[in-house]
VEXVO-605015 format. One record per residue (C-alpha): residue number from 1; residue in one letter; x, y negated, z. Coordinates in Angstrom, 2 decimals. Example, Ala and Ser with C-alpha at 12.3 -4.5 7.8 and 13.67 -1.06 7.14 Angstrom:
r pos 1 code a X 12.30 Y 4.50 Z 7.80
r pos 2 code s X 13.67 Y 1.06 Z 7.14
//
This chain:
r pos 1 code x X 0.00 Y 0.00 Z 0.00
r pos 2 code x X 1.09 Y -3.57 Z -0.66
r pos 3 code x X 1.84 Y -5.79 Z 2.34
r pos 4 code x X -1.08 Y -8.00 Z 3.19
r pos 5 code x X 0.05 Y -10.68 Z 5.60
r pos 6 code x X -1.51 Y -14.14 Z 5.70
r pos 7 code x X -1.12 Y -16.33 Z 2.63
r pos 8 code x X 1.40 Y -19.09 Z 3.40
r pos 9 code x X -0.01 Y -22.58 Z 3.47
r pos 10 code x X 1.17 Y -25.02 Z 0.84
r pos 11 code x X 2.88 Y -27.05 Z 3.56
r pos 12 code x X 4.86 Y -23.95 Z 4.52
r pos 13 code x X 5.92 Y -23.53 Z 0.89
r pos 14 code x X 7.04 Y -27.16 Z 0.82
r pos 15 code x X 9.16 Y -26.69 Z 3.94
r pos 16 code x X 10.95 Y -23.70 Z 2.44
r pos 17 code x X 11.44 Y -25.45 Z -0.92
r pos 18 code x X 13.10 Y -28.42 Z 0.77
r pos 19 code x X 15.68 Y -26.16 Z 2.36
r pos 20 code x X 16.83 Y -25.39 Z -1.17
r pos 21 code x X 16.95 Y -29.02 Z -2.27
r pos 22 code x X 13.58 Y -28.84 Z -4.03
r pos 23 code x X 12.00 Y -32.20 Z -3.25
r pos 24 code x X 8.90 Y -31.96 Z -5.44
r pos 25 code x X 6.37 Y -29.13 Z -5.44
r pos 26 code x X 2.94 Y -29.01 Z -7.04
r pos 27 code x X 0.26 Y -26.61 Z -8.22
r pos 28 code x X -1.02 Y -26.27 Z -11.79
r pos 29 code x X -3.95 Y -24.12 Z -12.92
r pos 30 code x X -3.02 Y -20.77 Z -14.45
r pos 31 code x X -5.08 Y -21.51 Z -17.54
r pos 32 code x X -4.01 Y -21.79 Z -21.17
r pos 33 code x X -1.92 Y -24.92 Z -21.83
r pos 34 code x X -4.08 Y -26.10 Z -24.70
r pos 35 code x X -2.35 Y -29.45 Z -25.30
r pos 36 code x X 1.11 Y -27.86 Z -25.32
r pos 37 code x X -0.04 Y -25.03 Z -27.60
r pos 38 code x X -1.44 Y -27.48 Z -30.13
r pos 39 code x X 1.76 Y -29.55 Z -30.04
r pos 40 code x X 4.01 Y -26.52 Z -30.51
r pos 41 code x X 2.01 Y -25.20 Z -33.46
r pos 42 code x X 1.72 Y -28.59 Z -35.18
r pos 43 code x X 5.36 Y -29.55 Z -34.70
r pos 44 code x X 6.56 Y -26.16 Z -35.84
r pos 45 code x X 4.41 Y -26.45 Z -38.95
r pos 46 code x X 5.91 Y -29.89 Z -39.60
r pos 47 code x X 9.45 Y -28.54 Z -39.24
r pos 48 code x X 10.23 Y -30.76 Z -36.24
r pos 49 code x X 11.55 Y -27.78 Z -34.28
r pos 50 code x X 14.50 Y -27.35 Z -36.69
r pos 51 code x X 15.36 Y -23.66 Z -36.19
r pos 52 code x X 14.84 Y -23.84 Z -32.44
r pos 53 code x X 13.03 Y -20.87 Z -30.95
r pos 54 code x X 12.65 Y -20.88 Z -27.14
r pos 55 code x X 8.98 Y -21.77 Z -26.41
r pos 56 code x X 8.40 Y -22.28 Z -30.16
r pos 57 code x X 9.02 Y -18.57 Z -30.78
r pos 58 code x X 5.63 Y -17.45 Z -29.52
r pos 59 code x X 3.37 Y -20.39 Z -28.59
r pos 60 code x X 0.50 Y -18.12 Z -27.57
r pos 61 code x X 2.70 Y -16.47 Z -24.97
r pos 62 code x X 4.60 Y -19.53 Z -23.76
r pos 63 code x X 1.39 Y -21.48 Z -23.16
r pos 64 code x X -0.52 Y -18.81 Z -21.25
r pos 65 code x X 0.54 Y -18.13 Z -17.65
r pos 66 code x X -1.78 Y -15.12 Z -17.66
r pos 67 code x X 0.36 Y -13.47 Z -20.34
r pos 68 code x X 3.37 Y -13.71 Z -18.04
r pos 69 code x X 1.52 Y -12.58 Z -14.90
r pos 70 code x X -1.82 Y -10.84 Z -15.49
r pos 71 code x X -4.45 Y -12.05 Z -13.07
r pos 72 code x X -2.60 Y -15.30 Z -12.33
r pos 73 code x X -4.64 Y -17.94 Z -10.53
r pos 74 code x X -2.04 Y -20.63 Z -9.74
r pos 75 code x X 1.32 Y -21.89 Z -10.93
r pos 76 code x X 3.53 Y -23.37 Z -8.23
r pos 77 code x X 5.88 Y -25.77 Z -10.00
r pos 78 code x X 9.10 Y -27.26 Z -8.64
r pos 79 code x X 11.52 Y -30.04 Z -9.55
r pos 80 code x X 15.07 Y -30.19 Z -8.20
r pos 81 code x X 17.27 Y -33.24 Z -8.77
r pos 82 code x X 20.51 Y -33.03 Z -10.72
r pos 83 code x X 21.42 Y -36.64 Z -10.02
r pos 84 code x X 24.77 Y -36.19 Z -8.29
r pos 85 code x X 26.18 Y -38.20 Z -5.42
r pos 86 code x X 29.16 Y -39.32 Z -7.53
r pos 87 code x X 30.44 Y -39.08 Z -11.10
r pos 88 code x X 33.79 Y -37.54 Z -12.08
r pos 89 code x X 36.35 Y -39.90 Z -13.54
r pos 90 code x X 37.25 Y -39.43 Z -17.17
r pos 91 code x X 40.62 Y -37.63 Z -17.42
r pos 92 code x X 43.37 Y -38.81 Z -19.73
r pos 93 code x X 43.65 Y -37.45 Z -23.25
r pos 94 code x X 41.01 Y -36.66 Z -25.84
r pos 95 code x X 37.98 Y -35.82 Z -23.73
r pos 96 code x X 34.49 Y -34.70 Z -24.70
r pos 97 code x X 31.40 Y -35.56 Z -22.64
r pos 98 code x X 29.02 Y -33.03 Z -21.15
r pos 99 code x X 25.38 Y -33.92 Z -20.37
r pos 100 code x X 24.69 Y -34.47 Z -16.69
r pos 101 code x X 22.40 Y -31.46 Z -16.20
r pos 102 code x X 25.21 Y -29.11 Z -17.36
r pos 103 code x X 28.05 Y -30.40 Z -15.13
r pos 104 code x X 27.33 Y -27.61 Z -12.67
r pos 105 code x X 24.72 Y -24.87 Z -12.48
r pos 106 code x X 21.69 Y -26.60 Z -11.01
r pos 107 code x X 19.37 Y -23.77 Z -11.96
r pos 108 code x X 20.96 Y -21.26 Z -9.56
r pos 109 code x X 19.88 Y -23.05 Z -6.36
r pos 110 code x X 16.49 Y -23.82 Z -7.93
r pos 111 code x X 15.97 Y -20.12 Z -8.64
r pos 112 code x X 17.05 Y -19.22 Z -5.11
r pos 113 code x X 14.36 Y -21.49 Z -3.70
r pos 114 code x X 11.69 Y -20.21 Z -6.06
r pos 115 code x X 12.57 Y -16.60 Z -5.23
r pos 116 code x X 12.07 Y -17.29 Z -1.55
r pos 117 code x X 8.67 Y -18.81 Z -2.30
r pos 118 code x X 7.80 Y -15.78 Z -4.42
r pos 119 code x X 8.85 Y -13.44 Z -1.60
r pos 120 code x X 6.52 Y -15.26 Z 0.80
r pos 121 code x X 3.62 Y -14.83 Z -1.62
r pos 122 code x X 4.42 Y -11.16 Z -2.22
r pos 123 code x X 4.47 Y -10.58 Z 1.55
r pos 124 code x X 0.82 Y -11.63 Z 1.58
r pos 125 code x X -0.04 Y -9.02 Z -1.05
r pos 126 code x X -0.03 Y -11.33 Z -4.07
r pos 127 code x X 1.90 Y -11.02 Z -7.33
r pos 128 code x X 4.47 Y -13.77 Z -7.89
r pos 129 code x X 7.08 Y -14.10 Z -10.65
r pos 130 code x X 9.78 Y -16.80 Z -10.96
r pos 131 code x X 10.46 Y -18.62 Z -14.25
r pos 132 code x X 13.17 Y -21.25 Z -14.72
r pos 133 code x X 14.73 Y -22.27 Z -18.06
r pos 134 code x X 12.73 Y -19.41 Z -19.57
r pos 135 code x X 10.91 Y -19.22 Z -22.90
r pos 136 code x X 7.93 Y -17.53 Z -21.24
r pos 137 code x X 6.36 Y -20.84 Z -20.18
r pos 138 code x X 6.45 Y -24.51 Z -21.20
r pos 139 code x X 7.73 Y -25.82 Z -17.87
r pos 140 code x X 7.35 Y -29.53 Z -18.57
r pos 141 code x X 3.67 Y -29.10 Z -19.35
r pos 142 code x X 3.20 Y -27.05 Z -16.19
r pos 143 code x X 5.01 Y -29.74 Z -14.18
r pos 144 code x X 2.74 Y -32.42 Z -15.67
r pos 145 code x X -0.41 Y -30.42 Z -14.94
r pos 146 code x X 0.93 Y -29.70 Z -11.46
r pos 147 code x X 1.06 Y -33.39 Z -10.62
r pos 148 code x X 4.86 Y -33.79 Z -10.52
r pos 149 code x X 5.07 Y -36.56 Z -13.09
r pos 150 code x X 4.11 Y -37.99 Z -16.46
r pos 151 code x X 5.56 Y -37.43 Z -19.92
r pos 152 code x X 7.97 Y -40.20 Z -20.80
r pos 153 code x X 8.28 Y -41.47 Z -24.34
r pos 154 code x X 11.56 Y -39.53 Z -24.49
r pos 155 code x X 9.49 Y -36.32 Z -23.87
r pos 156 code x X 11.10 Y -35.80 Z -20.46
r pos 157 code x X 9.03 Y -35.41 Z -17.32
r pos 158 code x X 9.29 Y -38.57 Z -15.19
r pos 159 code x X 8.77 Y -38.11 Z -11.46
r pos 160 code x X 7.25 Y -41.20 Z -9.77
r pos 161 code x X 9.88 Y -43.08 Z -7.80
r pos 162 code x X 12.64 Y -40.78 Z -9.04
r pos 163 code x X 12.94 Y -40.63 Z -12.84
r pos 164 code x X 13.84 Y -37.66 Z -15.03
r pos 165 code x X 17.08 Y -36.15 Z -13.71
r pos 166 code x X 15.40 Y -32.92 Z -12.58
r pos 167 code x X 15.53 Y -29.25 Z -13.50
r pos 168 code x X 12.15 Y -27.54 Z -13.48
r pos 169 code x X 10.92 Y -24.09 Z -12.59
r pos 170 code x X 7.78 Y -22.34 Z -11.42
r pos 171 code x X 6.24 Y -19.33 Z -9.71
r pos 172 code x X 3.24 Y -17.86 Z -11.49
r pos 173 code x X 1.11 Y -16.10 Z -8.92
r pos 174 code x X -2.20 Y -14.38 Z -8.31
r pos 175 code x X -2.54 Y -16.45 Z -5.12
r pos 176 code x X -4.97 Y -19.35 Z -5.22
r pos 177 code x X -3.97 Y -22.91 Z -4.21
r pos 178 code x X -5.79 Y -26.18 Z -4.94
r pos 179 code x X -4.51 Y -27.90 Z -8.09
r pos 180 code x X -2.44 Y -31.05 Z -7.54
r pos 181 code x X -3.61 Y -34.48 Z -8.65
r pos 182 code x X -2.32 Y -35.69 Z -12.03
r pos 183 code x X 0.12 Y -38.57 Z -12.28
r pos 184 code x X -0.85 Y -41.48 Z -14.58
r pos 185 code x X 1.46 Y -42.73 Z -17.32
r pos 186 code x X 4.16 Y -45.03 Z -16.03
r pos 187 code x X 5.98 Y -46.04 Z -19.22
r pos 188 code x X 3.63 Y -48.82 Z -20.26
r pos 189 code x X 5.02 Y -50.82 Z -23.17
r pos 190 code x X 8.67 Y -49.83 Z -22.53
r pos 191 code x X 10.40 Y -48.29 Z -25.56
r pos 192 code x X 14.04 Y -48.38 Z -24.52
r pos 193 code x X 14.50 Y -44.64 Z -25.06
r pos 194 code x X 13.22 Y -44.85 Z -28.64
r pos 195 code x X 15.55 Y -47.74 Z -29.43
r pos 196 code x X 18.58 Y -46.14 Z -27.73
r pos 197 code x X 18.47 Y -42.74 Z -29.44
r pos 198 code x X 21.67 Y -42.64 Z -31.55
r pos 199 code x X 20.01 Y -40.74 Z -34.41
r pos 200 code x X 16.42 Y -41.98 Z -34.20
r pos 201 code x X 15.27 Y -38.52 Z -33.11
r pos 202 code x X 12.35 Y -39.89 Z -31.05
r pos 203 code x X 10.02 Y -40.44 Z -33.97
r pos 204 code x X 6.98 Y -41.34 Z -31.85
r pos 205 code x X 6.32 Y -41.60 Z -28.11
r pos 206 code x X 6.91 Y -38.11 Z -26.72
r pos 207 code x X 7.72 Y -36.59 Z -30.13
r pos 208 code x X 11.25 Y -35.39 Z -30.87
r pos 209 code x X 12.54 Y -34.37 Z -34.28
r pos 210 code x X 15.00 Y -31.61 Z -33.32
r pos 211 code x X 16.65 Y -31.92 Z -36.75
r pos 212 code x X 18.10 Y -35.22 Z -35.51
r pos 213 code x X 18.44 Y -34.57 Z -31.78
r pos 214 code x X 22.10 Y -34.33 Z -30.76
r pos 215 code x X 21.22 Y -32.27 Z -27.69
r pos 216 code x X 19.89 Y -29.56 Z -30.01
r pos 217 code x X 22.39 Y -29.96 Z -32.84
r pos 218 code x X 25.35 Y -29.16 Z -30.55
r pos 219 code x X 23.65 Y -25.88 Z -29.59
r pos 220 code x X 22.47 Y -24.60 Z -32.95
r pos 221 code x X 24.69 Y -22.64 Z -35.29
r pos 222 code x X 25.92 Y -23.54 Z -38.75
r pos 223 code x X 27.32 Y -26.71 Z -40.20
r pos 224 code x X 26.68 Y -29.88 Z -38.20
r pos 225 code x X 24.67 Y -32.35 Z -40.34
r pos 226 code x X 27.10 Y -34.75 Z -41.99
r pos 227 code x X 24.79 Y -37.71 Z -41.45
r pos 228 code x X 24.90 Y -37.25 Z -37.66
r pos 229 code x X 28.59 Y -36.43 Z -37.12
r pos 230 code x X 29.71 Y -39.97 Z -36.39
r pos 231 code x X 26.74 Y -40.49 Z -34.05
r pos 232 code x X 27.90 Y -37.48 Z -32.05
r pos 233 code x X 30.76 Y -39.63 Z -30.77
r pos 234 code x X 32.50 Y -37.90 Z -27.88
r pos 235 code x X 29.63 Y -35.58 Z -26.93
r pos 236 code x X 30.47 Y -31.91 Z -26.52
r pos 237 code x X 27.28 Y -30.55 Z -25.01
r pos 238 code x X 23.97 Y -32.32 Z -24.55
r pos 239 code x X 23.05 Y -36.00 Z -24.81
r pos 240 code x X 21.84 Y -38.26 Z -22.00
r pos 241 code x X 21.26 Y -41.50 Z -23.92
r pos 242 code x X 17.46 Y -41.56 Z -23.72
r pos 243 code x X 17.61 Y -41.00 Z -19.96
r pos 244 code x X 20.47 Y -43.38 Z -19.26
r pos 245 code x X 18.40 Y -46.33 Z -20.52
r pos 246 code x X 15.14 Y -45.29 Z -18.82
r pos 247 code x X 14.31 Y -47.86 Z -16.10
r pos 248 code x X 12.73 Y -45.42 Z -13.58
r pos 249 code x X 15.61 Y -42.99 Z -13.98
r pos 250 code x X 18.37 Y -45.59 Z -13.77
r pos 251 code x X 16.78 Y -47.67 Z -11.03
r pos 252 code x X 15.32 Y -44.96 Z -8.81
r pos 253 code x X 17.15 Y -41.74 Z -9.60
r pos 254 code x X 20.04 Y -42.44 Z -7.26
r pos 255 code x X 17.72 Y -42.01 Z -4.29
r pos 256 code x X 17.62 Y -38.31 Z -5.07
r pos 257 code x X 21.18 Y -36.95 Z -5.26
r pos 258 code x X 22.86 Y -33.59 Z -4.74
r pos 259 code x X 26.52 Y -33.00 Z -3.89
r pos 260 code x X 28.93 Y -32.48 Z -6.77
r pos 261 code x X 31.60 Y -30.74 Z -4.67
r pos 262 code x X 30.09 Y -27.27 Z -4.65
r pos 263 code x X 28.07 Y -27.76 Z -1.48
r pos 264 code x X 24.34 Y -27.19 Z -1.10
r pos 265 code x X 24.32 Y -24.04 Z -3.22
r pos 266 code x X 25.80 Y -25.57 Z -6.37
r pos 267 code x X 27.57 Y -22.98 Z -8.49
r pos 268 code x X 30.81 Y -23.16 Z -10.45
r pos 269 code x X 33.40 Y -25.76 Z -11.33
r pos 270 code x X 32.39 Y -29.27 Z -12.39
r pos 271 code x X 32.43 Y -29.65 Z -16.18
r pos 272 code x X 31.68 Y -33.30 Z -16.87
r pos 273 code x X 34.60 Y -33.71 Z -19.28
r pos 274 code x X 36.27 Y -31.16 Z -21.53
r pos 275 code x X 39.82 Y -31.49 Z -22.88
r pos 276 code x X 39.28 Y -31.19 Z -26.63
r pos 277 code x X 42.74 Y -30.02 Z -27.66
r pos 278 code x X 42.84 Y -27.50 Z -24.84
r pos 279 code x X 39.48 Y -26.10 Z -25.93
r pos 280 code x X 40.66 Y -25.80 Z -29.52
r pos 281 code x X 43.70 Y -23.81 Z -28.34
r pos 282 code x X 41.69 Y -21.41 Z -26.14
r pos 283 code x X 40.65 Y -17.86 Z -27.00
r pos 284 code x X 37.06 Y -16.68 Z -27.26
r pos 285 code x X 37.37 Y -14.86 Z -23.94
r pos 286 code x X 38.68 Y -17.99 Z -22.20
r pos 287 code x X 35.89 Y -20.16 Z -23.60
r pos 288 code x X 33.17 Y -17.71 Z -22.63
r pos 289 code x X 34.62 Y -17.45 Z -19.13
r pos 290 code x X 34.70 Y -21.26 Z -18.72
r pos 291 code x X 31.52 Y -22.28 Z -20.50
r pos 292 code x X 29.46 Y -19.11 Z -20.78
r pos 293 code x X 26.47 Y -20.54 Z -18.93
r pos 294 code x X 25.99 Y -23.12 Z -21.68
r pos 295 code x X 23.66 Y -22.09 Z -24.46
r pos 296 code x X 24.97 Y -21.98 Z -28.02
r pos 297 code x X 23.68 Y -19.91 Z -30.90
r pos 298 code x X 24.54 Y -16.22 Z -30.48
r pos 299 code x X 26.85 Y -17.13 Z -27.59
r pos 300 code x X 29.49 Y -17.74 Z -30.26
r pos 301 code x X 32.44 Y -19.94 Z -29.15
r pos 302 code x X 32.96 Y -21.12 Z -32.71
r pos 303 code x X 30.14 Y -23.66 Z -32.18
r pos 304 code x X 32.01 Y -25.19 Z -29.23
r pos 305 code x X 35.05 Y -25.41 Z -31.48
r pos 306 code x X 32.95 Y -27.00 Z -34.23
r pos 307 code x X 31.71 Y -29.66 Z -31.79
r pos 308 code x X 35.22 Y -30.24 Z -30.47
r pos 309 code x X 36.57 Y -30.80 Z -33.98
r pos 310 code x X 33.95 Y -33.48 Z -34.55
r pos 311 code x X 34.81 Y -35.18 Z -31.25
r pos 312 code x X 38.47 Y -35.08 Z -32.27
r pos 313 code x X 37.59 Y -36.73 Z -35.57
r pos 314 code x X 35.57 Y -39.41 Z -33.80
r pos 315 code x X 37.95 Y -40.21 Z -30.94
r pos 316 code x X 41.37 Y -38.66 Z -31.61
r pos 317 code x X 44.70 Y -40.40 Z -32.18
r pos 318 code x X 45.89 Y -39.90 Z -35.78
r pos 319 code x X 49.47 Y -40.56 Z -34.65
r pos 320 code x X 49.43 Y -37.73 Z -32.12
r pos 321 code x X 51.44 Y -34.75 Z -33.33
r pos 322 code x X 49.39 Y -32.18 Z -31.41
r pos 323 code x X 46.21 Y -33.53 Z -32.95
r pos 324 code x X 47.67 Y -33.23 Z -36.44
r pos 325 code x X 48.91 Y -29.67 Z -35.80
r pos 326 code x X 45.54 Y -28.62 Z -34.42
r pos 327 code x X 43.62 Y -29.99 Z -37.38
r pos 328 code x X 46.06 Y -28.42 Z -39.84
r pos 329 code x X 45.66 Y -25.04 Z -38.14
r pos 330 code x X 41.89 Y -25.17 Z -38.44
r pos 331 code x X 41.94 Y -26.55 Z -41.99
r pos 332 code x X 44.06 Y -23.58 Z -43.03
r pos 333 code x X 42.15 Y -21.08 Z -40.89
r pos 334 code x X 39.95 Y -18.20 Z -41.99
r pos 335 code x X 36.66 Y -19.66 Z -40.69
r pos 336 code x X 35.16 Y -21.74 Z -43.53
r pos 337 code x X 32.78 Y -23.70 Z -41.29
r pos 338 code x X 35.52 Y -24.70 Z -38.85
r pos 339 code x X 37.86 Y -25.50 Z -41.75
r pos 340 code x X 35.21 Y -27.81 Z -43.23
r pos 341 code x X 34.72 Y -29.62 Z -39.92
r pos 342 code x X 38.48 Y -29.95 Z -39.47
r pos 343 code x X 38.72 Y -31.48 Z -42.95
r pos 344 code x X 36.02 Y -33.97 Z -42.01
r pos 345 code x X 37.81 Y -34.84 Z -38.77
r pos 346 code x X 41.13 Y -35.28 Z -40.54
r pos 347 code x X 39.54 Y -37.56 Z -43.13
r pos 348 code x X 37.96 Y -39.66 Z -40.38
r pos 349 code x X 41.37 Y -40.08 Z -38.76
r pos 350 code x X 43.08 Y -40.77 Z -42.09
r pos 351 code x X 45.24 Y -37.65 Z -41.85
r pos 352 code x X 46.19 Y -36.21 Z -45.22
r pos 353 code x X 46.98 Y -32.65 Z -46.16
r pos 354 code x X 50.18 Y -31.28 Z -44.63
r pos 355 code x X 53.03 Y -30.91 Z -47.09
//
């Protein structure tokens, strides 16, 4: 027989969540996410998803909590800040930027907290399954329906009084809790995120064209679009531009910080900056060991190398001998995609073919 203790109160769930750094907890109905399903289908039909899969792969599944957990009655949704208490200084040399959410593994402590919540629900005889950064559910829509925030024009969830620097996750459960109150739109007439996007990827409020979005282009495989290579600048993984100009995030986000020194359950070394030439000299095994928690197509390190070559072309020193040797090695290498990106980088730096 299943255990059948008393169902924890929502206040008890909040107390446990806070011990894991989860400051915001809400409840969404376990019904079909009709708005999100319509958006996924329409945007996929319009080609705005590029070749992204994730929740686009099966919209009927990723918008139905009942498909993930049969008999589900509630979705407990959580937001945990990834605004850190300080920012690492940029090291010397040719360095590539990493988006803030990927500096350290913020999902690990979030999952730990959600698993403890799920264990409490299971102890009362209910089913409860944790989802975080998972293609089984559209977490931003769940967070919106669960009263955690509103959709910003940059398509991020904005938490009132805190901004958008949050990772999201949920527990889909057969337990019943009252649904949280919705949060009204807080963007008003502001359009700073639309104007700041380096490639114009925000084509309408809340609508992203993934074909132009740098955060997606650094993850997908294949040749990086020529028209967006210069805009990539020094970015290696992710892009924070639309959040860095958002008034609620910039003004209020610093009230909600987590340590960057490995405390409070944070996992792994800090990766805010990546040495480009060192990355281009590393083996596949070394790159997977260092950066394996980052998503790239097929977990293939060649896409990190491709990005690094573009950063080198955008920010490198053409008079540096190591830079020239590195580009020559890749131009003459056996990988045609990396050779093509090395040629582009060399041309940007005004470096001719080696004699």
